[in-house]
SESEDREN-93480 format. One line per 8 residues: their letters; for each residue x, y, z of N, C-alpha, C. Coordinates in nm, 3 decimals. Layout:
BEGIN
a = X:Y:Z:X:Y:Z:X:Y:Z ~ ...
REM end
This chain:
BEGIN
xxxxxxxx = 0.085:-0.117:0.000:0.000:0.000:0.000:0.090:0.124:0.000 ~ 0.053:0.221:-0.077:0.133:0.342:-0.086:0.132:0.417:0.048 ~ 0.242:0.482:0.073:0.262:0.550:0.201:0.157:0.659:0.224 ~ 0.128:0.739:0.122:0.032:0.848:0.139:-0.109:0.795:0.163 ~ -0.143:0.682:0.098:-0.274:0.623:0.118:-0.289:0.568:0.259 ~ -0.182:0.504:0.307:-0.182:0.451:0.445:-0.201:0.565:0.545 ~ -0.128:0.674:0.524:-0.141:0.789:0.615:-0.280:0.851:0.608 ~ -0.336:0.857:0.489:-0.471:0.912:0.474:-0.574:0.826:0.547
xxxxxxxx = -0.559:0.693:0.536:-0.651:0.603:0.608:-0.635:0.614:0.758 ~ -0.511:0.621:0.804:-0.488:0.637:0.948:-0.545:0.770:0.995 ~ -0.526:0.875:0.915:-0.582:1.006:0.950:-0.733:1.004:0.956 ~ -0.796:0.939:0.859:-0.942:0.930:0.858:-0.993:0.852:0.978 ~ -0.925:0.743:1.012:-0.965:0.666:1.131:-0.946:0.749:1.257 ~ -0.835:0.822:1.263:-0.810:0.907:1.379:-0.913:1.016:1.395 ~ -0.949:1.078:1.285:-1.051:1.183:1.289:-1.185:1.125:1.331 ~ -1.219:1.008:1.278:-1.347:0.944:1.314:-1.349:0.910:1.463
xxxxxxxx = -1.243:0.850:1.512:-1.237:0.816:1.655:-1.240:0.943:1.739 ~ -1.167:1.045:1.695:-1.166:1.172:1.767:-1.304:1.235:1.774 ~ -1.377:1.232:1.665:-1.513:1.287:1.662:-1.605:1.211:1.756 ~ -1.593:1.078:1.756:-1.677:0.997:1.846:-1.645:1.030:1.991 ~ -1.517:1.039:2.024:-1.477:1.072:2.162:-1.524:1.213:2.197 ~ -1.509:1.306:2.105:-1.552:1.444:2.132:-1.702:1.453:2.154 ~ -1.779:1.389:2.070:-1.925:1.393:2.085:-1.968:1.326:2.215 ~ -1.905:1.212:2.248:-1.938:1.145:2.374:-1.901:1.232:2.493
xxxxxxxx = -1.785:1.297:2.486:-1.743:1.384:2.596:-1.837:1.503:2.613 ~ -1.879:1.563:2.502:-1.969:1.677:2.510:-2.107:1.636:2.563 ~ -2.152:1.516:2.529:-2.283:1.471:2.575:-2.283:1.428:2.721 ~ -2.174:1.365:2.764:-2.172:1.307:2.898:-2.082:1.379:2.997 ~ -2.023:1.491:2.957:-1.934:1.566:3.046:-2.015:1.623:3.162 ~ -1.975:1.595:3.287:-2.053:1.647:3.401:-2.030:1.796:3.418 ~ -2.133:1.874:3.392:-2.120:2.019:3.404:-2.137:2.067:3.547 ~ -2.184:1.981:3.638:-2.205:2.023:3.776:-2.074:2.038:3.852
xxxxxxxx = -1.962:1.987:3.800:-1.834:1.996:3.869:-1.771:2.133:3.859 ~ -1.823:2.220:3.775:-1.768:2.353:3.758:-1.836:2.447:3.857 ~ -1.756:2.511:3.944:-1.818:2.601:4.043:-1.872:2.727:3.977 ~ -1.970:2.785:4.041:-2.028:2.909:3.989:-1.932:3.025:4.016 ~ -1.955:3.135:3.947:-1.874:3.255:3.967:-1.883:3.302:4.112 ~ -2.005:3.302:4.167:-2.024:3.348:4.305:-1.947:3.260:4.404 ~ -1.943:3.128:4.381:-1.870:3.038:4.470:-1.719:3.064:4.463 ~ -1.669:3.088:4.344:-1.526:3.117:4.328:-1.492:3.249:4.396
xxxxxxxx = -1.575:3.349:4.374:-1.548:3.480:4.433:-1.558:3.476:4.585 ~ -1.648:3.394:4.639:-1.663:3.384:4.785:-1.540:3.321:4.850 ~ -1.470:3.232:4.778:-1.351:3.166:4.833:-1.224:3.248:4.812 ~ -1.231:3.357:4.740:-1.115:3.438:4.710:-1.060:3.504:4.835 ~ -0.929:3.503:4.849:-0.861:3.573:4.960:-0.749:3.656:4.901 ~ -0.735:3.776:4.948:-0.631:3.865:4.898:-0.493:3.817:4.943 ~ -0.391:3.856:4.870:-0.254:3.824:4.909:-0.192:3.938:4.989 ~ -0.270:4.038:5.018:-0.224:4.156:5.092:-0.298:4.168:5.226
xxxxxxxx = -0.228:4.219:5.323:-0.291:4.255:5.451:-0.288:4.408:5.461 ~ -0.398:4.463:5.505:-0.409:4.609:5.510:-0.413:4.656:5.655 ~ -0.342:4.764:5.680:-0.349:4.832:5.809:-0.440:4.953:5.789 ~ -0.548:4.957:5.869:-0.646:5.065:5.854:-0.656:5.145:5.982 ~ -0.697:5.270:5.969:-0.718:5.352:6.087:-0.859:5.330:6.141 ~ -0.896:5.401:6.245:-1.027:5.379:6.308:-1.144:5.415:6.218 ~ -1.119:5.490:6.110:-1.225:5.527:6.016:-1.231:5.432:5.896 ~ -1.145:5.331:5.895:-1.143:5.236:5.785:-1.058:5.276:5.667
xxxxxxxx = -0.985:5.385:5.681:-0.895:5.430:5.574:-0.767:5.345:5.576 ~ -0.724:5.300:5.459:-0.605:5.217:5.449:-0.481:5.304:5.469 ~ -0.399:5.264:5.568:-0.275:5.335:5.593:-0.157:5.269:5.521 ~ -0.156:5.135:5.517:-0.046:5.064:5.453:-0.091:4.923:5.416 ~ -0.026:4.865:5.321:-0.053:4.726:5.283:0.079:4.649:5.282 ~ 0.070:4.522:5.321:0.186:4.434:5.324:0.146:4.303:5.258 ~ 0.232:4.253:5.172:0.203:4.124:5.107:0.229:4.012:5.208 ~ 0.128:3.926:5.229:0.139:3.818:5.327:0.143:3.681:5.261
xxxxxxxx = 0.104:3.671:5.135:0.107:3.544:5.064:0.198:3.559:4.943 ~ 0.319:3.503:4.954:0.415:3.515:4.845:0.402:3.402:4.743 ~ 0.315:3.305:4.769:0.294:3.196:4.676:0.211:3.237:4.556 ~ 0.125:3.335:4.573:0.039:3.379:4.464:0.011:3.528:4.484 ~ -0.012:3.598:4.374:-0.044:3.742:4.383:-0.188:3.760:4.343 ~ -0.272:3.804:4.437:-0.414:3.825:4.409:-0.450:3.969:4.439 ~ -0.500:4.035:4.336:-0.544:4.174:4.352:-0.696:4.176:4.370 ~ -0.749:4.293:4.385:-0.894:4.309:4.400:-0.964:4.265:4.272
xxxxxxxx = -1.089:4.220:4.286:-1.169:4.182:4.170:-1.200:4.307:4.088 ~ -1.200:4.291:3.959:-1.235:4.400:3.868:-1.358:4.357:3.789 ~ -1.457:4.443:3.788:-1.579:4.412:3.714:-1.548:4.407:3.565 ~ -1.617:4.320:3.493:-1.591:4.301:3.351:-1.611:4.429:3.271 ~ -1.708:4.510:3.309:-1.731:4.634:3.234:-1.624:4.740:3.262 ~ -1.537:4.716:3.362:-1.427:4.808:3.390:-1.299:4.770:3.315 ~ -1.299:4.654:3.252:-1.182:4.609:3.177:-1.189:4.665:3.037 ~ -1.077:4.712:2.987:-1.071:4.770:2.853:-1.111:4.666:2.748
xxxxxxxx = -1.200:4.703:2.655:-1.234:4.611:2.545:-1.111:4.571:2.463 ~ -1.013:4.660:2.453:-0.891:4.627:2.378:-0.813:4.515:2.448 ~ -0.813:4.514:2.582:-0.745:4.408:2.657:-0.817:4.275:2.637 ~ -0.949:4.276:2.646:-1.027:4.154:2.625:-1.001:4.100:2.485 ~ -1.002:4.187:2.385:-0.979:4.145:2.247:-0.837:4.089:2.230 ~ -0.739:4.152:2.293:-0.600:4.106:2.281:-0.581:3.968:2.345 ~ -0.643:3.945:2.460:-0.631:3.816:2.527:-0.700:3.707:2.445 ~ -0.820:3.735:2.399:-0.893:3.635:2.319:-0.818:3.608:2.189
xxxxxxxx = -0.768:3.713:2.123:-0.695:3.696:1.998:-0.566:3.619:2.018 ~ -0.500:3.640:2.131:-0.377:3.567:2.159:-0.403:3.420:2.187 ~ -0.518:3.389:2.240:-0.551:3.250:2.272:-0.612:3.178:2.152 ~ -0.704:3.241:2.083:-0.773:3.177:1.971:-0.825:3.285:1.877 ~ -0.751:3.313:1.771:-0.788:3.425:1.683:-0.919:3.403:1.609 ~ -0.967:3.278:1.600:-1.096:3.251:1.534:-1.209:3.232:1.636 ~ -1.188:3.272:1.762:-1.285:3.249:1.869:-1.424:3.303:1.835 ~ -1.431:3.421:1.780:-1.560:3.485:1.752:-1.629:3.425:1.630
xxxxxxxx = -1.561:3.334:1.559:-1.617:3.275:1.437:-1.664:3.132:1.454 ~ -1.651:3.074:1.572:-1.700:2.937:1.593:-1.779:2.930:1.723 ~ -1.848:2.820:1.744:-1.937:2.805:1.859:-1.875:2.728:1.974 ~ -1.747:2.746:1.998:-1.681:2.679:2.110:-1.584:2.572:2.069 ~ -1.600:2.515:1.950:-1.506:2.416:1.899:-1.457:2.464:1.763 ~ -1.327:2.485:1.753:-1.267:2.528:1.628:-1.233:2.404:1.546 ~ -1.328:2.361:1.462:-1.310:2.237:1.387:-1.191:2.245:1.292 ~ -1.163:2.363:1.238:-1.045:2.379:1.153:-0.919:2.351:1.233
xxxxxxxx = -0.915:2.401:1.356:-0.800:2.376:1.443:-0.789:2.231:1.486 ~ -0.904:2.168:1.514:-0.903:2.026:1.555:-0.851:1.940:1.441 ~ -0.903:1.961:1.321:-0.859:1.882:1.206:-0.712:1.908:1.176 ~ -0.670:2.034:1.187:-0.529:2.066:1.166:-0.439:2.002:1.270 ~ -0.484:1.998:1.396:-0.405:1.935:1.502:-0.392:1.785:1.480 ~ -0.502:1.721:1.439:-0.497:1.577:1.410:-0.405:1.552:1.291 ~ -0.418:1.633:1.187:-0.332:1.619:1.069:-0.185:1.634:1.106 ~ -0.153:1.739:1.183:-0.014:1.762:1.221:0.040:1.648:1.307
xxxxxxxx = -0.044:1.592:1.392:0.000:1.484:1.479:0.024:1.356:1.400 ~ -0.065:1.324:1.307:-0.055:1.198:1.233:0.044:1.205:1.117 ~ 0.037:1.310:1.040:0.117:1.317:0.918:0.253:1.381:0.943 ~ 0.253:1.488:1.014:0.379:1.562:1.034:0.450:1.526:1.164 ~ 0.389:1.440:1.246:0.447:1.399:1.375:0.482:1.521:1.460 ~ 0.392:1.618:1.461:0.411:1.742:1.536:0.282:1.771:1.613 ~ 0.294:1.788:1.743:0.175:1.813:1.824:0.147:1.962:1.835 ~ 0.019:1.994:1.836:-0.024:2.132:1.861:-0.165:2.127:1.915
xxxxxxxx = -0.214:2.239:1.963:-0.345:2.243:2.026:-0.455:2.281:1.929 ~ -0.577:2.271:1.980:-0.695:2.314:1.906:-0.793:2.370:2.009 ~ -0.879:2.459:1.969:-0.970:2.524:2.061:-1.092:2.437:2.086 ~ -1.101:2.384:2.208:-1.218:2.307:2.250:-1.271:2.374:2.375 ~ -1.395:2.414:2.371:-1.450:2.492:2.480:-1.473:2.410:2.607 ~ -1.514:2.283:2.596:-1.550:2.207:2.714:-1.453:2.098:2.751 ~ -1.373:2.049:2.659:-1.284:1.938:2.692:-1.165:1.934:2.598 ~ -1.068:1.856:2.637:-0.950:1.834:2.556:-0.953:1.688:2.512
xxx = -0.942:1.664:2.384:-0.944:1.528:2.331:-0.805:1.498:2.277 ~ -0.747:1.391:2.325:-0.618:1.347:2.276:-0.642:1.228:2.186 ~ -0.603:1.240:2.061:-0.623:1.131:1.965:-0.492:1.058:1.948
REM end
């Protein structure tokens, strides 16, 4: 059997198996394991300790947790739209053009893994599928 035909068949089988795994994962993925925004925010603790006067005015702050740096929460409407666009574009430039799964990226990742022996990622909103 010719080498290119063998690779094409392996790629087709890989894509088929990947699609089956992806569909099964999307259908049966437990969504209850993801905490709500309010639950995450309630567990948040600052990495700073504040010294305040009797009126509640902050006199000084000292970092008490050097393992992680946590600043105050910022409301989404206070974040610059340019920053949101830059972060989304840096992560997935086609994000606004697909519904959570970048099928072009998934097919390209499978192709690169099978044919070019090179691994890369693809945008999957709910799960990561390794083929």
